[in-house]
NULUMTI-390401 format. One record per residue: z, x, y of N, C-alpha, C, O in turn. Coordinates in nm, 3 decimals, padded with zeros to 5 digits, always signed. Layout:
R Z X Y Z X Y Z X Y Z X Y
...
//
This chain:
R +00.141 +00.781 -00.275 +00.132 +00.887 -00.179 -00.009 +00.890 -00.122 -00.108 +00.896 -00.195
R -00.017 +00.884 +00.009 -00.148 +00.886 +00.074 -00.170 +01.009 +00.160 -00.283 +01.039 +00.196
R -00.065 +01.080 +00.193 -00.080 +01.202 +00.271 -00.058 +01.181 +00.419 +00.055 +01.192 +00.467
R -00.162 +01.151 +00.490 -00.153 +01.143 +00.635 -00.122 +01.002 +00.685 -00.165 +00.903 +00.626
R -00.048 +00.995 +00.793 -00.001 +00.868 +00.849 -00.115 +00.770 +00.883 -00.103 +00.652 +00.850
R -00.223 +00.814 +00.946 -00.328 +00.716 +00.978 -00.384 +00.644 +00.856 -00.413 +00.524 +00.863
R -00.398 +00.715 +00.744 -00.447 +00.652 +00.623 -00.344 +00.552 +00.569 -00.381 +00.442 +00.528
R -00.218 +00.589 +00.569 -00.113 +00.498 +00.523 -00.105 +00.375 +00.612 -00.085 +00.264 +00.563
R -00.121 +00.393 +00.743 -00.119 +00.280 +00.835 -00.237 +00.188 +00.810 -00.222 +00.066 +00.809
R -00.354 +00.246 +00.790 -00.473 +00.166 +00.762 -00.458 +00.092 +00.629 -00.493 -00.026 +00.619
R -00.408 +00.161 +00.528 -00.388 +00.100 +00.397 -00.292 -00.018 +00.408 -00.319 -00.126 +00.356
R -00.180 +00.002 +00.476 -00.081 -00.104 +00.496 -00.142 -00.224 +00.569 -00.120 -00.339 +00.530
R -00.218 -00.196 +00.674 -00.282 -00.304 +00.752 -00.382 -00.382 +00.665 -00.387 -00.504 +00.672
R -00.460 -00.311 +00.584 -00.559 -00.377 +00.499 -00.493 -00.460 +00.389 -00.543 -00.566 +00.354
R -00.381 -00.412 +00.335 -00.306 -00.492 +00.237 -00.260 -00.622 +00.302 -00.271 -00.729 +00.242
R -00.208 -00.613 +00.423 -00.162 -00.732 +00.497 -00.278 -00.829 +00.519 -00.262 -00.950 +00.501
R -00.393 -00.777 +00.559 -00.511 -00.861 +00.582 -00.556 -00.931 +00.454 -00.620 -01.035 +00.460
R -00.521 -00.873 +00.339 -00.556 -00.931 +00.209 -00.442 -01.009 +00.146 -00.447 -01.043 +00.028
R -00.339 -01.037 +00.225 -00.233 -01.126 +00.177 -00.111 -01.061 +00.116 -00.028 -01.130 +00.057
R -00.097 -00.930 +00.128 +00.020 -00.863 +00.075 +00.086 -00.780 +00.185 +00.019 -00.711 +00.261
R +00.218 -00.790 +00.191 +00.293 -00.713 +00.290 +00.358 -00.595 +00.218 +00.442 -00.615 +00.130
R +00.320 -00.475 +00.255 +00.377 -00.353 +00.200 +00.401 -00.258 +00.315 +00.310 -00.230 +00.394
R +00.521 -00.209 +00.324 +00.555 -00.116 +00.432 +00.499 +00.022 +00.402 +00.491 +00.066 +00.288
R +00.460 +00.088 +00.509 +00.420 +00.227 +00.498 +00.533 +00.315 +00.549 +00.608 +00.275 +00.638
R +00.544 +00.433 +00.494 +00.640 +00.532 +00.542 +00.565 +00.653 +00.591 +00.483 +00.709 +00.518
R +00.591 +00.695 +00.714 +00.532 +00.815 +00.772 +00.632 +00.875 +00.868 +00.744 +00.824 +00.880
R +00.595 +00.981 +00.935 +00.687 +01.047 +01.028 +00.755 +00.945 +01.118 +00.687 +00.854 +01.165
R +00.879 +00.954 +01.145 +00.974 +01.056 +01.101 +01.048 +01.020 +00.972 +01.139 +01.092 +00.932
R +01.010 +00.911 +00.907 +01.080 +00.868 +00.785 +01.059 +00.965 +00.670 +01.152 +00.992 +00.594
R +00.939 +01.018 +00.657 +00.906 +01.115 +00.552 +00.842 +01.237 +00.618 +00.792 +01.226 +00.731
R +00.841 +01.352 +00.551 +00.780 +01.471 +00.611 +00.631 +01.453 +00.638 +00.564 +01.373 +00.572
R +00.581 +01.528 +00.734 +00.439 +01.527 +00.766 +00.358 +01.559 +00.640 +00.391 +01.651 +00.565
R +00.252 +01.480 +00.619 +00.166 +01.501 +00.503 +00.215 +01.429 +00.378 +00.154 +01.441 +00.271
R +00.324 +01.354 +00.390 +00.381 +01.283 +00.274 +00.383 +01.132 +00.296 +00.464 +01.062 +00.234
R +00.296 +01.080 +00.382 +00.292 +00.936 +00.410 +00.261 +00.859 +00.282 +00.190 +00.908 +00.195
R +00.316 +00.739 +00.273 +00.302 +00.660 +00.150 +00.317 +00.512 +00.180 +00.355 +00.473 +00.290
R +00.285 +00.433 +00.081 +00.307 +00.289 +00.085 +00.425 +00.260 -00.006 +00.432 +00.310 -00.119
R +00.518 +00.180 +00.044 +00.635 +00.143 -00.036 +00.620 +00.000 -00.085 +00.592 -00.090 -00.006
R +00.638 -00.019 -00.214 +00.625 -00.151 -00.276 +00.762 -00.191 -00.330 +00.829 -00.113 -00.397
R +00.801 -00.313 -00.300 +00.926 -00.364 -00.352 +00.897 -00.485 -00.440 +00.841 -00.585 -00.395
R +00.934 -00.473 -00.565 +00.913 -00.579 -00.663 +01.050 -00.640 -00.692 +01.150 -00.570 -00.703
R +01.052 -00.773 -00.704 +01.177 -00.839 -00.738 +01.158 -00.933 -00.856 +01.045 -00.963 -00.897
R +01.269 -00.978 -00.909 +01.265 -01.070 -01.024 +01.200 -01.202 -00.987 +01.157 -01.277 -01.075
R +01.191 -01.232 -00.859 +01.129 -01.359 -00.818 +00.976 -01.353 -00.820 +00.911 -01.457 -00.809
R +00.918 -01.234 -00.836 +00.773 -01.223 -00.847 +00.729 -01.265 -00.987 +00.789 -01.226 -01.088
R +00.625 -01.346 -00.992 +00.569 -01.388 -01.121 +00.469 -01.283 -01.170 +00.431 -01.193 -01.095
R +00.428 -01.296 -01.294 +00.324 -01.207 -01.346 +00.196 -01.223 -01.264 +00.126 -01.126 -01.239
R +00.166 -01.345 -01.223 +00.048 -01.369 -01.139 +00.060 -01.297 -01.006 -00.037 -01.240 -00.957
R +00.180 -01.299 -00.945 +00.203 -01.226 -00.819 +00.173 -01.078 -00.838 +00.105 -01.017 -00.756
R +00.225 -01.022 -00.946 +00.206 -00.879 -00.971 +00.059 -00.847 -00.999 +00.006 -00.748 -00.949
R -00.006 -00.931 -01.079 -00.148 -00.910 -01.106 -00.231 -00.916 -00.979 -00.320 -00.833 -00.959
R -00.203 -01.013 -00.893 -00.277 -01.027 -00.767 -00.250 -00.905 -00.678 -00.342 -00.854 -00.613
R -00.126 -00.859 -00.674 -00.093 -00.740 -00.596 -00.170 -00.618 -00.643 -00.223 -00.542 -00.562
R -00.177 -00.598 -00.774 -00.252 -00.486 -00.829 -00.401 -00.498 -00.797 -00.467 -00.398 -00.767
R -00.452 -00.619 -00.804 -00.593 -00.643 -00.771 -00.621 -00.604 -00.625 -00.722 -00.540 -00.595
R -00.533 -00.645 -00.537 -00.551 -00.615 -00.394 -00.536 -00.464 -00.369 -00.613 -00.407 -00.293
R -00.437 -00.400 -00.433 -00.422 -00.256 -00.419 -00.548 -00.184 -00.464 -00.594 -00.091 -00.397
R -00.604 -00.225 -00.576 -00.725 -00.161 -00.626 -00.841 -00.183 -00.530 -00.917 -00.090 -00.502
R -00.855 -00.304 -00.480 -00.963 -00.335 -00.385 -00.953 -00.248 -00.261 -01.050 -00.184 -00.222
R -00.836 -00.247 -00.199 -00.817 -00.170 -00.075 -00.828 -00.020 -00.103 -00.892 +00.053 -00.027
R -00.767 +00.025 -00.212 -00.773 +00.167 -00.246 -00.915 +00.215 -00.270 -00.951 +00.326 -00.233
R -00.995 +00.131 -00.334 -01.135 +00.165 -00.358 -01.213 +00.169 -00.227 -01.291 +00.261 -00.202
R -01.191 +00.067 -00.143 -01.261 +00.061 -00.014 -01.228 +00.180 +00.075 -01.314 +00.229 +00.149
R -01.104 +00.228 +00.068 -01.062 +00.341 +00.152 -01.082 +00.476 +00.079 -01.042 +00.580 +00.130
R -01.143 +00.471 -00.038 -01.174 +00.592 -00.117 -01.048 +00.670 -00.154 -01.047 +00.793 -00.155
R -00.942 +00.596 -00.185 -00.818 +00.655 -00.231 -00.809 +00.644 -00.383 -00.746 +00.727 -00.450
R -00.874 +00.541 -00.437 -00.879 +00.518 -00.581 -01.026 +00.520 -00.621 -01.111 +00.461 -00.556
R -01.053 +00.591 -00.731 -01.193 +00.597 -00.776 -01.221 +00.496 -00.883 -01.333 +00.487 -00.932
//
């Protein structure tokens, strides 16, 4: 949950720039103030894929001051 759409859009764009595609949900898909990033994990993802994804999420989240 990121709250506002511009932050979710920026977060999604930065994930893409770092090699991960994650959709963001904002108005009208979710209520105002409830914007978020949606992650879909499948059995075809390796442990390395998941570790790299977490690393990128942490990097982007820290840069955008969403994760401390």
